[in-house]
C-alpha positions as CSV (number, residue, x, y, z in Angstrom):
1,M,0.0,0.0,0.0
2,A,1.3,3.4,-0.9
3,S,0.1,6.5,1.0
4,G,-2.1,9.0,-0.8
5,R,-2.9,6.7,-3.7
6,D,-4.3,3.5,-2.3
7,F,-7.9,2.9,-1.3
8,L,-9.3,0.3,1.1
9,G,-13.0,0.2,0.4
10,P,-14.2,3.8,0.6
11,Y,-11.2,4.9,2.6
12,R,-8.2,6.7,1.1
13,L,-4.9,5.9,2.9
14,I,-2.9,9.0,3.6
15,R,0.2,7.9,5.6
16,L,1.4,4.9,7.5
17,I,1.5,5.8,11.2
18,R,3.0,2.6,12.6
19,G,3.5,-1.1,11.7
20,G,3.3,-4.2,13.8
21,T,3.6,-8.0,13.5
22,S,-0.1,-8.4,12.5
23,C,-1.5,-5.0,11.6
24,Q,-0.6,-1.6,10.3
25,V,-2.2,1.7,11.4
26,W,-2.8,4.2,8.7
27,E,-4.2,7.8,8.7
28,A,-7.1,7.8,6.2
29,I,-10.0,9.8,4.8
30,K,-13.4,8.5,3.8
31,D,-14.2,10.8,0.9
32,P,-15.9,13.3,0.8
33,D,-15.8,13.6,4.6
34,P,-12.6,15.6,5.4
35,R,-12.3,14.2,8.9
36,R,-9.0,12.3,9.3
37,I,-9.3,8.9,11.0
38,A,-7.1,6.0,11.9
39,M,-7.4,2.6,10.3
40,K,-6.0,-0.6,11.9
41,V,-5.5,-2.9,8.9
42,L,-4.6,-6.6,9.0
43,L,-1.3,-7.3,7.1
44,E,-1.7,-9.0,3.7
45,E,0.0,-12.2,5.0
46,K,-2.4,-12.3,8.0
47,R,-5.7,-11.7,6.0
48,K,-6.8,-15.4,6.3
49,N,-5.6,-15.9,9.8
50,K,-8.7,-16.7,11.7
51,E,-7.3,-15.8,15.2
52,E,-6.0,-12.4,14.0
53,I,-9.4,-11.7,12.4
54,L,-11.2,-12.7,15.5
55,Q,-9.1,-10.4,17.7
56,L,-9.7,-7.5,15.3
57,K,-13.4,-8.2,15.3
58,N,-13.4,-8.5,19.1
59,E,-11.8,-5.1,19.3
60,G,-14.5,-3.7,17.0
61,L,-17.4,-5.3,18.9
62,V,-16.1,-4.1,22.2
63,G,-15.1,-0.6,21.1
64,I,-18.1,0.4,19.0
65,G,-20.5,2.2,21.3
66,L,-17.9,3.3,23.9
67,D,-17.8,7.0,24.3
68,N,-15.4,8.5,26.8
69,P,-12.7,11.1,26.5
70,H,-10.1,8.7,27.9
71,V,-11.0,5.8,25.6
72,I,-10.3,5.6,21.9
73,K,-13.4,5.7,19.7
74,I,-14.1,2.8,17.3
75,Y,-16.2,3.6,14.2
76,E,-16.3,0.4,12.1
77,F,-15.1,-3.1,11.7
78,T,-15.4,-4.8,8.3
79,T,-14.1,-7.8,6.3
80,A,-16.0,-6.7,3.2
81,Y,-12.8,-5.6,1.3
82,H,-9.6,-7.5,0.6
83,L,-8.1,-6.7,4.0
84,P,-10.1,-6.7,7.3
85,F,-9.7,-3.4,9.2
86,L,-11.0,-1.2,12.0
87,A,-11.8,2.5,11.5
88,M,-11.2,4.5,14.6
89,E,-10.5,7.9,16.1
90,L,-7.2,9.5,15.0
91,F,-5.2,10.5,18.1
92,N,-1.8,11.9,17.3
93,A,0.2,10.7,20.3
94,R,2.9,8.3,21.4
95,N,2.2,5.5,23.8
96,L,3.3,5.6,27.4
97,K,6.0,3.0,26.8
98,Q,7.6,5.1,24.2
99,E,7.4,8.1,26.5
100,L,9.0,6.1,29.3
101,R,11.9,5.3,27.0
102,E,12.4,8.7,25.5
103,R,11.1,11.3,27.9
104,P,10.9,9.8,31.4
105,E,11.6,13.1,33.1
106,N,8.6,14.7,31.5
107,L,6.4,11.8,32.6
108,A,7.7,11.9,36.1
109,F,6.6,15.5,36.5
110,H,3.2,14.9,35.1
111,A,2.7,11.5,36.7
112,P,-0.2,12.5,39.1
113,E,-2.5,13.6,36.3
114,I,-1.5,10.9,33.9
115,I,-2.3,8.3,36.5
116,R,-5.7,9.9,37.1
117,R,-6.7,10.0,33.5
118,C,-5.5,6.5,32.8
119,A,-7.6,5.3,35.7
120,L,-10.6,7.2,34.5
121,G,-10.5,5.5,31.1
122,L,-10.2,2.0,32.7
123,S,-13.0,2.9,35.1
124,Y,-15.3,3.7,32.3
125,F,-14.2,0.6,30.4
126,N,-14.9,-1.7,33.3
127,E,-18.2,0.0,34.1
128,Q,-19.4,-0.8,30.6
129,G,-19.0,-4.4,31.5
130,Y,-15.6,-5.2,30.0
131,I,-12.2,-6.4,31.3
132,H,-9.3,-5.0,29.2
133,C,-6.9,-8.0,29.9
134,D,-3.9,-6.2,28.5
135,V,-3.3,-3.2,30.7
136,K,0.2,-2.0,29.9
137,P,2.0,1.2,29.0
138,D,1.8,0.4,25.3
139,N,-1.9,0.6,25.4
140,F,-2.2,4.2,26.7
141,L,-1.7,7.0,24.3
142,V,-0.5,10.3,25.8
143,N,-0.3,13.5,23.8
144,V,1.6,16.8,24.5
145,K,-1.6,18.3,26.0
146,G,-1.8,15.5,28.5
147,D,-4.9,13.8,27.0
148,V,-4.9,10.1,27.6
149,K,-6.6,7.4,25.5
150,L,-6.9,3.7,26.4
151,I,-6.5,1.6,23.2
152,D,-6.4,-2.0,22.0
153,F,-9.4,-4.1,23.0
154,S,-8.4,-7.1,21.0
155,I,-8.4,-9.6,23.9
156,A,-10.9,-7.8,26.1
157,Q,-13.5,-10.0,27.8
158,K,-17.1,-9.4,28.7
159,M,-17.3,-9.4,32.5
160,K,-19.1,-12.4,33.8
161,T,-21.9,-11.8,36.4
162,G,-23.9,-13.9,38.8
163,F,-23.2,-17.7,38.9
164,S,-21.2,-17.7,35.7
165,G,-18.6,-15.5,37.4
166,F,-17.4,-18.5,39.5
167,F,-16.1,-20.3,36.4
168,G,-13.2,-19.4,34.2
169,G,-14.2,-21.7,31.4
170,K,-11.9,-23.1,28.7
171,R,-10.0,-20.1,27.5
172,A,-6.4,-19.7,26.2
173,I,-4.1,-17.6,28.4
174,Q,-3.7,-14.2,26.7
175,G,-2.0,-11.1,27.8
176,T,1.5,-9.6,28.2
177,R,3.6,-11.5,30.8
178,S,5.1,-8.4,32.5
179,Y,1.6,-7.2,33.4
180,M,-0.6,-10.3,33.9
181,S,-2.5,-10.9,37.1
182,P,-2.2,-14.3,38.9
183,E,-5.7,-15.2,38.1
184,Q,-5.2,-14.4,34.4
185,I,-2.1,-16.6,34.3
186,R,-4.2,-19.4,35.9
187,A,-7.0,-18.9,33.4
188,K,-9.5,-18.2,36.2
189,S,-12.6,-16.1,35.9
190,L,-11.6,-12.4,35.7
191,D,-13.2,-9.2,37.0
192,A,-12.1,-5.6,37.3
193,R,-9.4,-6.5,39.9
194,S,-7.4,-8.2,37.2
195,D,-7.1,-4.9,35.4
196,I,-6.3,-3.3,38.7
197,Y,-3.3,-5.6,39.0
198,G,-2.1,-4.8,35.5
199,F,-2.5,-1.1,36.3
200,G,-0.4,-1.6,39.4
201,C,2.4,-2.9,37.2
202,V,2.0,0.2,35.0
203,L,2.2,2.5,38.0
204,F,5.3,0.8,39.3
205,E,7.0,1.2,35.9
206,L,5.9,4.8,35.5
207,L,7.4,5.7,38.9
208,C,10.4,3.4,39.0
209,G,11.4,3.1,35.3
210,K,11.1,-0.7,35.4
211,T,8.4,-3.4,35.7
212,P,7.8,-4.8,39.2
213,F,9.0,-8.3,38.2
214,S,11.7,-9.4,35.8
215,A,13.2,-12.9,35.1
216,V,15.6,-14.7,32.8
217,S,12.8,-16.7,31.2
218,P,9.1,-16.2,30.4
219,D,8.1,-19.1,32.7
220,D,10.1,-17.6,35.6
221,L,8.4,-14.3,35.0
222,L,5.0,-15.8,35.3
223,K,6.1,-17.6,38.5
224,K,7.1,-14.3,40.0
225,H,3.6,-12.9,39.4
226,L,2.2,-16.0,41.1
227,T,4.5,-16.2,44.1
228,S,6.9,-13.3,44.7
229,P,5.8,-10.5,47.1
230,P,4.9,-7.2,45.6
231,P,7.9,-4.8,45.6
232,S,7.8,-1.3,47.1
233,A,7.9,1.6,44.7
234,A,9.2,3.8,47.5
235,V,12.3,1.5,47.9
236,H,13.1,1.8,44.1
237,N,12.2,5.6,44.0
238,S,12.7,7.4,47.3
239,A,10.6,10.3,46.0
240,V,7.4,8.2,45.9
241,S,5.1,8.8,48.9
242,A,4.6,5.9,51.3
243,E,0.8,6.1,50.8
244,L,1.0,5.6,47.0
245,S,3.7,2.9,47.4
246,G,1.4,1.0,49.8
247,L,-1.6,1.4,47.4
248,I,0.5,0.0,44.5
249,Q,1.6,-3.0,46.7
250,R,-2.1,-3.7,47.4
251,M,-2.9,-3.5,43.7
252,L,-0.3,-6.1,43.1
253,S,-1.6,-8.5,45.8
254,K,-1.8,-12.2,44.8
255,D,-5.1,-12.3,46.6
256,K,-7.5,-10.2,44.5
257,T,-9.7,-9.5,47.5
258,K,-7.0,-7.4,48.9
259,R,-6.8,-5.1,45.9
260,P,-9.1,-2.1,45.4
261,E,-12.3,-3.6,44.2
262,S,-12.7,-1.1,41.2
263,F,-11.0,1.8,39.5
264,R,-13.6,4.0,41.1
265,A,-12.4,2.8,44.5
266,F,-8.8,3.4,43.4
267,L,-9.5,6.9,42.3
268,A,-11.2,7.7,45.6
269,E,-8.0,6.7,47.4
270,F,-5.6,8.3,44.9
271,K,-7.5,11.6,45.1
272,G,-6.6,11.9,48.8
273,M,-2.9,11.2,48.6
274,S,0.3,12.7,47.2
275,T,2.2,10.9,44.5
276,Y,5.5,12.2,45.8
277,K,6.9,13.0,49.2
278,A,6.7,16.7,50.2
279,G,9.2,18.7,48.2
280,M,10.3,15.7,46.1
281,R,8.2,16.1,43.0
282,P,10.5,16.1,40.0
283,K,10.9,19.5,38.3
284,N,9.1,20.3,35.1
285,P,11.8,19.7,32.4
286,D,10.3,22.3,30.2
287,E,9.1,25.6,31.7
288,N,7.0,26.2,28.6
289,A,5.5,22.7,28.6
290,V,1.7,22.4,28.7
291,E,0.5,21.4,32.2
292,Y,-1.1,18.0,32.4
């Protein structure tokens, strides 16, 4: 596909935003509407891969109808043309993982508001009846104005209620190892507290520059999520307040009943505490930067 000349159904592809192992994301226009959108397009070699198509379809089914300033909007999913794709809101931003690698000092200064906005997006997502199942820095977009968008619902699950909530069912283990909750690893029934665990891993990485657990092999990493005690963010970053460090440790509890029960509960706690110890908030690296 060549930007500016190729069409996919009624959409004209303008430029390639990023590529991945299964999809490309393009900026596009649906003529004659001048609005720019983003299109997540399955790669040519993946166009008959049933699992990849199902994940893209799942993202569309979950995302269409969601309407929140901290969650990316999904407009359409279709397999009607030669490549399956999602049409979605265009949000010009890098993900939180990229920001951590390239501008950690900027994130450190703005961490309190970034945390709040990420949690607001997850709170809305859970309250619509879905578990994200892949909460990680890569799946939050953050722009220069401080706007945050939760993205990628490809493995999201409908939250089970009532009697069905006691059974995990036969489901393949999916997720990203550095952020997976113990119950996710064990293929148990999930609820919002699984996303709370993943977000605890994100907060630890945001504040400490590394994930809470690391290992020499994938299996050892999963074992640490299952058995190793949660580390203290305050030990790894002396500027982090004791209150927030303790909250993160509870979010990373192996026993989900010890975690905050929802993101609404997390936000209520977070609102009343300082991210950093008195006088230890990192300085704004750019005096002219937009406040988050």
